[in-house]
FITI-76008 format. One record per residue (C-alpha): residue in one letter; x, y, z. Coordinates in pm, whole numbers, padded with zeros to 5 digits, always signed. Layout:
AXYZ;...
This chain:
M-05217+02000+04242;S-05534+02123+04375;D-05901+01976+04284;A-05983+02272+04043;S-05658+02163+03865;P-05794+02019+03473;F-05721+01658+03397;R-05604+01502+03130;A-05828+01288+02878;G-06101+01360+03117;T-06136+01493+03474;A-06233+01282+03819;H-06601+01417+03842;E-06689+01264+03489;S-06783+00972+03403;P-06561+00679+03284;P-06670+00500+02998;A-06851+00165+03007;E-06640-00157+03061;D-06779-00470+03067;G-06618-00842+03238;A-06362-00769+03451;E-06222-00470+03319;G-06635-00366+03417;R-06510-00427+03823;R-06206-00230+03821;K-06100-00113+04124;R-06251+00250+04128;V-06051+00574+04150;R-05998+00738+04484;K-06138+01090+04459;G-05884+01373+04436;T-05689+01173+04229;T-05518+01385+03950;S-05215+01157+03871;C-05163+01028+03498;W-05053+00668+03484;E-04694+00729+03333;C-04648+00919+03646;K-04804+00670+03889;R-04612+00424+03721;R-04287+00646+03771;K-04386+00684+04137;I-04290+01054+04039;R-04529+01431+04125;C-04751+01487+03848;T-04767+01856+03755;L-04929+02089+03500;A-04805+02421+03358;A-04953+02699+03585;S-05091+02868+03318;S-05284+02594+03131;T-05633+02579+03098;D-05684+02329+02842;P-05912+01996+02943;N-05649+01799+02757;A-05347+01947+02874;V-04986+01695+02917;C-04888+01721+03217;D-04488+01853+03232;G-04309+01491+03295;C-04547+01352+02986;R-04445+01652+02758;R-04112+01622+02887;R-04072+01231+02825;G-04259+01273+02487;T-04493+01031+02654;A-04938+00967+02595;C-05062+01180+02911;I-05369+00937+03042;G-05593+01068+03364;Q-05640+00710+03589;T-06044+00812+03512;F-05937+00629+03207;P-05786+00267+03109;D-05443+00265+03126;V-05440+00102+02740;R-05018-00035+02800;T-05308-00318+03062;V-05563-00367+02861;K-05619-00702+02705;P-05794-00716+02376;A-05972-01047+02367;T-05778-01224+02153;E-05467-01182+02395;V-05310-01498+02502;E-05418-01639+02869;G-05161-01899+03011;P-04804-01932+03132;G-04668-01745+02862;A-04871-01412+02888;D-04637-01236+03135;R-04335-01300+02884;L-04548-01215+02567;G-04623-00871+02734;R-04293-00791+02817;V-04224-00896+02441;E-04464-00644+02324;A-04345-00360+02561;L-04013-00385+02451;V-04122-00388+02131;E-04285-00045+02200;K-04061+00090+02342;L-03801+00017+02064;L-04056+00177+01787;R-04105+00480+02029;N-03726+00557+02000;A-03730+00521+01665;G-03986+00792+01616;T-04289+00567+01570;I-04613+00525+01721;P-04795+00182+01802;N-05061+00079+01564;G-05227-00065+01905;A-05297+00270+02064;S-05677+00369+02083;D-05780+00742+01972;I-05697+00877+02330;L-05320+00860+02222;N-05379+01063+01924;L-05554+01309+02139;N-05240+01340+02332;L-04953+01366+02142;P-04637+01582+02216;D-04626+01954+02107;T-04315+01843+01902;P-04482+01665+01602;L-04312+01321+01552;P-04108+01176+01227;Q-04345+00934+01049;P-04404+00596+01086;N-04169+00384+00876;H-04274-00022+00928;S-04017-00140+00724;P-03759-00304+00868;T-03487-00344+00618;H-03516+00008+00595;V-03359+00011+00927;Q-03114-00242+00871;H-02990-00064+00611;H-02897+00251+00735;A-02740+00087+01040;P-02412-00022+00926;E-02437+00261+00659;S-02449+00499+00934;K-02044+00461+01017;H-01975+00505+00608;D-02135+00800+00622;K-01928+00945+00939;V-01579+00771+00724;S-01659+00920+00413;R-01744+01243+00547;T-01400+01236+00751;L-01213+01110+00401;V-01375+01384+00212;A-01291+01651+00435;A-00930+01561+00393;W-00935+01670+00038;P-00782+01959-00040;S-00981+02272-00022;P-01005+02511-00370;R-00760+02697-00234;D-00467+02391-00266;R-00645+02222-00593;D-00610+02618-00756;L-00253+02558-00600;I-00188+02197-00766;L-00318+02327-01068;S-00087+02569-01112;I+00217+02359-01084;P+00337+02266-01457;I+00298+01922-01526;T+00500+01755-01790;T+00388+01522-02002;S+00658+01203-01809;I+00436+01245-01536;S+00102+01199-01728;D+00228+00910-01864;I+00306+00789-01505;Q-00033+00883-01344;L-00121+00648-01668;L+00144+00346-01584;R-00015+00380-01162;S-00372+00352-01284;A-00328+00108-01509;M-00565-00241-01451;P-00608-00435-01784;P-00881-00539-01826;C-00797-00839-01951;P-00459-01117-01953;D-00328-01046-02259;S-00429-00634-02266;S-00163-00346-02259;C-00177-00004-02200;E+00132+00029-02428;N-00088+00177-02642;S-00346+00429-02413;T-00312+00785-02445;P-00248+00961-02142;S-00510+01235-02083;S-00405+01585-02100;H-00518+01741-01802;P-00432+01410-01493;A-00433+01720-01241;R-00848+01761-01330;E-00932+01441-01313;I-00666+01264-01002;L-00840+01630-00801;Q-01245+01489-00856;L-01377+01329-00578;P-01610+01071-00665;P-01998+01115-00637;P-02180+01194-00332;G-02287+00885-00128;S-01988+00681-00221;H-01817+00368-00068;P-01560+00514+00189;V-01265+00273+00002;L-01378+00480-00337;I-01300+00783-00112;A-00978+00632-00034;Q-00891+00496-00367;K-00911+00891-00466;L-00633+00996-00197;L-00408+00761-00234;V-00388+00828-00580;L-00392+01188-00520;G-00098+01106-00238;I+00098+00926-00529;F+00132+01231-00793;L+00185+01481-00522;Q+00487+01310-00504;D+00545+01272-00825;I+00507+01687-00864;R+00673+01779-00617;P+01015+01794-00748;A+00919+02059-00990;L+00847+02271-00654;Q+01141+02165-00555;L+01322+02249-00867;A+01217+02618-00865;R+01307+02680-00520;N+00967+02707-00399;Q+00961+02651+00024;G+00596+02749+00073;Q+00463+02569-00207;D+00673+02277-00144;A+00557+02302+00219;T+00172+02313+00084;I+00198+01999-00115;V+00334+01778+00180;G+00090+01873+00384;I-00146+01808+00140;M-00013+01445+00032;S+00041+01351+00418;C-00280+01461+00500;A-00463+01282+00216;V-00223+00971+00248;E-00282+00936+00616;A-00676+00949+00615;A-00665+00708+00356;T-00454+00472+00561;S-00603+00515+00912;L-00936+00485+00827;V-00976+00251+00527;T-00712+00043+00488;A-00599-00015+00810;D-01011-00187+00819;D-00995-00530+00766;D-01424-00522+00664;L-01349-00214+00484;V-01072-00350+00238;A-01277-00679+00191;S-01331-00623-00178;I-01192-00553-00508;E-01114-00199-00472;G-01055-00209-00145;I-00735-00451-00268;E-00617-00156-00538;C-00628+00053-00195;L-00336-00164-00043;R-00167-00226-00331;L-00173+00200-00395;E-00055+00248-00038;S+00233-00014-00087;E+00283+00212-00417;Y+00313+00519-00220;H+00601+00344+00066;D+00767+00222-00206;N+00821+00622-00394;A+00905+00688-00040;G+01154+00446+00008;N+01050+00255+00258;L+01058-00069+00107;R+00940-00268+00448;R+00621-00092+00500;S+00544-00149+00115;W+00605-00543+00158;V+00328-00506+00470;A+00092-00321+00228;I+00104-00560-00078;R+00133-00880+00176;R-00216-00783+00337;A-00359-00700-00001;M-00195-01067-00096;M-00437-01188+00251;T-00738-01029+00178;A-00704-01145-00169;Q-00676-01504-00163;M-00948-01488+00121;L-01162-01372-00121;G-01049-01652-00390;L-00842-01442-00642;H-00534-01701-00571;R-00781-01960-00784;A-00798-01922-01158;G-01106-01920-01342;R-01472-01882-01245;H-01341-01794-00818;G-01184-01473-00908;A-01550-01321-01143;C-01713-01385-00808;A-01521-01142-00546;K-01689-00844-00417;M-01706-00553-00556;V-01856-00208-00393;D-01872-00082-00696;P-02001-00214-01068;T-01819-00004-01310;S-01443-00164-01157;R-01602-00510-01299;S-01505-00393-01612;R-01183-00142-01521;I-01029-00458-01327;N-00967-00816-01400;P-00911-01030-01054;E-00662-01296-01248;T-00486-00987-01380;M-00497-00827-00987;W-00343-01152-00815;F-00068-01152-01117;R+00030-00786-01010;L+00027-00852-00612;V+00244-01149-00665;Q+00459-00931-00895;S+00518-00658-00633;D+00533-00929-00314;R+00861-01131-00481;Y+01022-00785-00619;L+00998-00660-00295;S+01088-01001-00132;L+01410-00962-00322;M+01521-00613-00268;I+01459-00668+00156;G+01560-01043+00171;L+01172-01172+00299;P+01008-01479+00166;Q+00725-01419-00112;A+00370-01516+00036;S+00255-01742-00245;S+00456-01979-00442;E+00167-02090-00686;N+00205-01978-01062;V-00186-02007-01153;F-00087-01727-01349;A+00131-01887-01605;T-00042-02203-01642;P+00005-02276-02051;K-00432-02173-02061;V-00344-01851-01906;L-00009-01775-02122;E-00201-01879-02431;S-00418-01576-02392;C-00142-01342-02357;T+00067-01081-02564;P+00444-01208-02610;V+00529-00913-02368;G+00239-01066-02083;Q+00347-01381-02137;M+00784-01260-02096;R+00656-01080-01752;R+00470-01404-01587;L+00763-01591-01740;D+01007-01337-01543;C+00742-01384-01217;V+00819-01713-01172;A+01151-01743-01200;A+01130-01495-00941;G+00980-01716-00700;R+01231-01970-00779;I+01488-01780-00722;L+01339-01688-00377;R+01274-02095-00315;R+01663-02131-00351;N+01765-01857-00177;D+01523-01999+00099;G+01649-02391+00072;D+01932-02554+00219;D+01975-02783-00059;G+02390-02787-00061;D+02590-02650-00307;E+02532-02888-00581;K+02167-02868-00575;D+02153-02503-00602;L+02385-02476-00890;A+02163-02676-01074;A+01848-02514-00957;T+02041-02189-01124;H+02086-02338-01433;E+01709-02458-01441;I+01600-02055-01401;D+01863-01931-01607;K+01670-02137-01905;L+01377-01999-01796;L+01479-01668-01839;Q+01604-01740-02154;T+01300-01883-02297;A+01135-01536-02139;S+01356-01350-02365;A+01274-01540-02685;L+00944-01481-02668;M+01021-01065-02760;P+01227-00980-03133;P+01556-00883-03080;R+01498-00476-03180;W+01324-00526-02840;W+01598-00512-02614;L+01752-00237-02763;V+01813+00009-02532;P+01546+00316-02605;P+01691+00628-02727;S+01755+00918-02442;P+01603+01232-02434;G+01931+01413-02351;R+02080+01549-02034;S+02193+01891-01967;K+02523+01966-01905;D+02401+02209-01600;N+02202+02112-01328;N+02013+02465-01233;A+01637+02484-01241;D+01553+02589-01601;D+01746+02292-01765;D+01612+02043-01523;N+01268+02176-01601;S+01341+02138-01995;N+01497+01781-01930;M+01165+01644-01806;Q+01079+01598-02147;S+00773+01379-02334;A+00865+01004-02272;S+00679+00777-02504;L+00468+00575-02245;S+00556+00235-02481;D+00945+00325-02420;T+00861+00355-02042;I+00673+00006-02025;R+00991-00164-02229;L+01256-00002-02014;M+01049-00107-01631;D+01017-00480-01847;Q+01430-00476-01963;L+01510-00394-01629;V+01334-00638-01404;H+01474-00935-01623;F+01820-00834-01601;H+01792-00745-01258;L+01641-01140-01231;L+01973-01238-01377;V+02226-01085-01174;Q+01976-01189-00867;L+01959-01566-00956;H+02412-01526-01025;L+02511-01349-00732;P+02548-01614-00491;Y+02834-01738-00719;L+03062-01433-00822;L+03323-01439-00481;R+03337-01844-00522;P+03652-01924-00640;S+03682-02265-00847;A+03997-02426-01031;N+03770-02595-01244;H+03593-02322-01334;K+03192-02389-01290;Y+03115-02070-01140;D+03263-01889-01456;Y+02917-01881-01658;S+02783-01681-01333;K+03019-01472-01295;I+03041-01354-01730;T+02607-01385-01670;I+02638-01091-01338;A+02910-00880-01570;N+02641-00880-01876;A+02336-00801-01685;S+02457-00514-01453;R+02595-00408-01750;E+02262-00422-01965;L+02082-00309-01646;L+02284+00028-01551;S+02328+00102-01907;R+01890+00099-01931;F+01894+00292-01549;I+02087+00617-01747;V+01814+00644-01990;F+01586+00590-01761;R+01650+00834-01497;D+01709+01072-01826;M+01390+01003-01918;Y+01243+01098-01536;T+01439+01311-01300;I+01196+01269-01022;E+01321+01060-00737;S+00974+00945-00610;Y+00868+00784-00944;C+01021+00379-00907;R+01246+00462-00636;G+01328+00081-00600;V+01492+00151-00980;D+01778+00331-00774;F+01837+00035-00504;L+01880-00189-00837;A+02098+00073-00993;F+02335+00032-00631;I+02283-00360-00672;A+02405-00341-01016;S+02696-00114-00961;A+02804-00318-00696;A+02821-00688-00834;L+03030-00474-01181;S+03285-00338-00932;L+03282-00656-00713;T+03358-00834-01069;H+03636-00635-01171;M+03808-00641-00887;E+03731-01036-00784;S+03882-01049-01186;R+04240-00887-01103;R+04264-01065-00761;H+04259-01398-00928;Q+04459-01284-01275;T+04738-01556-01330;P+04980-01638-01588;S+04810-01945-01728;N+04423-01847-01906;N+04151-01672-01737;V+03846-01706-01815;M+03766-01354-01700;D+04112-01137-01843;F+03790-01032-02104;L+03683-00736-01852;V+04025-00573-01867;H+03917-00420-02183;Q+03578-00393-02057;R+03700-00202-01747;A+03702+00164-01904;S+03360+00191-02058;D+03223-00019-01746;R+03369+00246-01522;G+03224+00548-01713;M+02881+00393-01705;M+02915+00350-01328;E+03022+00746-01282;C+02726+00824-01504;V+02502+00632-01277;L+02699+00786-00942;E+02607+01120-01115;R+02246+01099-01191;V+02205+00910-00816;E+02369+01235-00611;H+02172+01457-00863;I+01872+01352-00708;A+01974+01340-00375;A+02060+01691-00420;V+01802+01874-00548;S+01547+01608-00348;A+01730+01622-00060;D+01661+01277-00005;V+01822+01097+00285;I+01776+00748+00130;T+01922+00849-00184;S+02213+01063-00048;K+02303+00729+00170;I+02295+00491-00125;S+02532+00752-00342;M+02803+00779-00058;I+02828+00367-00035;L+02814+00376-00452;R+03083+00669-00423;Q+03299+00448-00161;L+03270+00152-00387;L+03416+00349-00703;I+03726+00457-00518;I+03799+00140-00441;E+03759-00013-00757;A+03956+00221-00886;D+04219+00229-00656;A+04236-00150-00704;A+04264-00105-01063;D+04597+00123-01050;G+04714-00202-00867;A+04578-00201-00475;T+04472-00553-00349;Y+04185-00600-00173;S+04032-00940+00015;T+03638-00945+00108;K+03575-01109+00427;S+03287-01185+00630;S+03189-01201+01004;A+02903-01252+01215;G+02783-01019+01453;R+02830-00582+01415;H+03134-00414+01376;D+03023-00158+01590;G+02863-00335+01867;G+02490-00138+01748;E+02177-00278+01749;E+02138-00551+01498;L+01851-00334+01321;E+01889-00228+00979;C+02172-00267+00731;S+02462-00031+00796;G+02800+00071+00656;G+03108+00237+00752;L+03440+00327+00608;S+03730+00332+00851;V+03905+00619+00949;G+04239+00524+00767;G+04002+00486+00433;D+04133+00122+00341;V+03808-00093+00491;L+03462-00024+00425;S+03231-00229+00590;I+02855-00338+00531;Y+02626-00493+00816;I+02348-00709+00727;P+02105-00810+01030;H+02089-01174+01102;Y+02404-01217+00793;G+02691-01015+00994;T+02930-00809+00857;I+03130-00790+00511;K+03478-00630+00503;I+03612-00497+00189;E+03961-00476+00322;R+04252-00304+00164;S+04595-00507+00204;G+04964-00504+00162;S+05231-00266+00334;H+05052+00070+00158;A+04751+00052+00327;Q+04822+00412+00504;D+04930+00572+00222;S+04592+00488+00096;H+04388+00812-00098;L+04023+00664+00044;V+04053+00869+00372;A+03788+00979+00489;A+03689+01361+00480;A+03507+01337+00842;A+03756+01193+01106;D+03493+00997+01227;D+03345+00688+01093;M+03061+00749+00846;D+02730+00515+00941;W+02489+00455+00679;A+02178+00307+00731;L+02082+00152+00433;Q+01657+00093+00499;G+01567-00130+00190;V+01893-00204+00066;D+01873-00537-00129;M+01967-00795+00149;A+01965-01098-00037;F+02229-00922-00207;F+02432-00915+00034;D+02325-01288+00203;S+02496-01380-00134;L+02818-01239-00154;I+02877-01425+00246;R+02764-01706+00132;G+02991-01687-00179;M+03269-01651+00055;S+03168-01891+00384;E+03099-02210+00168;P+03355-02436+00062;D+03453-02500-00360;V+03264-02827-00405;L+03328-02984-00740;A+03035-03052-00964;A+02927-03121-01331;E+03051-02844-01594;W+02799-02625-01660;P+02705-02673-02089;
């Protein structure tokens, strides 16, 4: 740079400002020096734009860096010591701290207050943001930046206006409105109920509304999960109309919404650490349950329970009331104590269905004090949940036949107490809305009629109660007993299975959509198998002497007709939705009914259990197969072995059970009740031990 070049904040031939003390004896600047302090400090060439004539111009380097450009004829403000500066050993350390603070403030777009007027004269051309010296403001935006990014991604997964118009154009029946009310119902008080609630006339419009801008990611994920479940429910309307194009669009919207919510929110332990986060995990579990993925549903509800325990929801009283909520309005909508009961209820149901242990054996939701504040139906639900936990504890224990049988009788009395809480007429089967004989699309659409919400809730409570009775007494179904000590259990299994199946038929007439309460189909499968085996066992043990199970002979025809109706509805759902899991359930049911009919005609069947898998495959999933000859139905259960229902006698080769296909049919049954088949194995393998008669 030539000597004629202008300096910044003064020139070399100008007199520097007067200085006192040590600063006055500062070393003189060599003549011809034109570089600024910043360029000297960085040991780089200090240059000005060739066209610049401003005496206060900023060099190219300082302009690029956004730093103050001060010529060396003036003091460097970064090294000037104020009169009050600390002297001594700590001075250097304090200087380094001040330099670090200055750097942080500069990165944040602020200017140190200690800068002189010279700094103000040499600001960069680009204006800097206004300084903000509030430390709480900076701390507030640090975590929010992550939330903002997650929220933007979640909102991007929301349906476009065109997709929303498509969803709104799909006819929504009142029954689906009821379903959405059931899904979102979380009574604020333990004694309240949603039975008298009125579903919205426009559920889709309410579901398709995002939370206000700036909402927490958990609230957006909650809406996405509810949207995904809602789309699960309305898909059959498109499938019945055979509109494959719109159905594919709905599947894409549903998958995108649920994937965004689960990958960005429910998979993040920090984000779900709140009441609303637990509710998101509960909705994720319900979504997987509807899809038939019971193990994924179990994992999601187990995570929800662990999160709830960390927040103290498993403790009754004031602990749950202090749980974290990201939305203040949630406190009036969600009761933490009721939420904990719902989580335990779901966990025990899924644990019974897939043969896994329960997460918590405590029953703080059913203490005498809590039960006093509940309605009769609320008390019954909580006692049923207690019974489910005790059944799981009995199944996981190894106390021997005598103690197991005594525990079974105690649980049976508990279920009797629960059922007595409701009036006798409450236990009547609600009237069926009717079912068309033809399975065409128009008739099916007309059959998705308005079902009373109270009837739906009532049916669900009844199905749960009778399923618990079936689960309770199943271990004794196949056990022979000379002193009839298991007769009570066998009779109870037959009656409870019959009651369950009659209500399943009404339920599926109300809700022909396969995605709602997929677990109900598994309950029907268990009850049908138990009732079929009960009839087969009663005929296998028929003797000239009086047999307590002989009464089933007169009920066989009506039981058979009911099981055929169940199979018809399951096959109808499988045909309409092309659902793989429902198709596999229907195939197993059909083979069981064929075997039961053959046994009624005089054929003899035996039930055997063995360790390992009959086909030599890997022990991963429940599976079943019918032999080529059609006389052996095998069901494999991981960790337990294979159950074979085999036709015996010389007429096996003439059996009419020959499969249509030449090869064995292998059916994977993910989620089929492992505890049910475990009971069958226990019934065949344990010895008959004498015990006191059940009164």
